[in-house]
Each structure stands twice: as C-alpha cells, then as structure tokens.
N, C-alpha and C positions, 0 to 999 in steps of 0.2 A: 626824660631821662632819668635813670634810676642810679642811686649810690649804693653799689654793693659793698659789703662789709662782713668778714667772718671774725668772731671774736676768738683770740687766741688766749688760753687760760694761762700761758708760761710767760707772755709778754706784760710788762708793766701797763696798769690801766692808764696813767697819764700818757703814755706813749700810743695808745690805742685811741685814746679821747682825741688828741692832736690829729691821727689818721683819719679818723671818721670827719672831723671838722675840715680837713683838708678835701674830703670827698664831697661834703654838703656844700661848702662854699660856692661853687660854680651853679647850684640848683638853687638853694636859698641865700638872702642877702644877709650873710651872718657877720657880726663884726664884733670883735672883742678887744678890750682895751688891754694894752700890757704895761706894766711898770718894771722899772730897772731898781734893783736893790743892790746896793754896795755891801759887801759881807767880808768880815776879818774873823778869822779862826786862828787858834793856838795851832802850833805844828802837830801836837798830839792829838788834836780833834780832826784834823784833816783827813786822815785815811777813812774814818768810819762816816764822816759827811758827805766827801766829794761824790759818790755815788748817787745819793738822795739828791745834791744839788743839781747834778747833771739830767738827772731824771725829772726833775719839776720844771725844767726851764731851759733857756739857752744861755750857755756861760760866754759871756761877751769878751771878758778880760780875765786875766788871772796874773797875780805877781808874789813871788816870795819877798818878804819885806826883811830888812837889816836885822831886826830884832827876831828872826826865824819864824814869825807868823805869816799866815797866807791872806792874800786878799784879792777879791775878785768882784765883778759885776756881773749880776744873773737878771736875764730877762724873762719874766713870767707872766701869765694871764693875770690880771688884777684880782680875780675871784679866788685865786690860790694863795693869797698873800699870808692870810692867817695861818693856813696850813703849813706854809714855808717856816713862819715863825716857830709855831710849834714844834715842828720836826727839829729845827736847829736847836731848840731850847732843851729838847728831850735827849738829842745826840750829845750836845756839848755841856749839859748840866747848867745851861745858862751863861756861859762865858763868851758864846758868840756875838759880836757886834754887827748891828744892821743899821742901815739908812737908805732911804729913798733918794734916788739919784733923779734930777729934773732933766 
C-alpha cells in the first residue's frame, strides 16, 4: 500500500503534517504523545491568537470568564509544546497564562 499526498503551498504546514500522519498510520506503526494545555488570554489578545491555537491543535474546551478573559484547553502533539509557548509569548507579549492538564 502506498500513501499518496500532494503538498499544498496554501495550507498551513501543521495541518498538512496531520494529514500525512493520518495516511501513514495504517502503513507504519506511528504513535505520538499528546498533551493538553490550559490557556488563559486577555480579551484583547484573543483575536490575534485564536487562529494560531486552532492551527496548532484541537481546541477541546473554551470559556469566557467573568473578568473578560478567555480560557481554553488545547490538545497538541507533545513535540510542538515549546513552539506553542513561543508563539503565545510572541503574540501576547508574555501575558498568556498556560498550564499542563493531566
């Protein structure tokens, strides 16, 4: 069996990687660990950050808190955890709060 995949220069790399892995899993025994990260953002940081979060992983839960901030739980591959933190810090200038969820 062959896994056929064509690279689309207009799609995000993270999305294409997930598609490639989905096609390779039936052929190769590939397993990746995932982690869940709880994230809290100020309301003004939400618009410029939410697109990146959704592109990086699967948003499992999201809530608007009484103080106006946003909170959510994101499931991502363990290998991109440091990339997520770096991207959040760049977008929010260090104001994002994160915690690993067990």
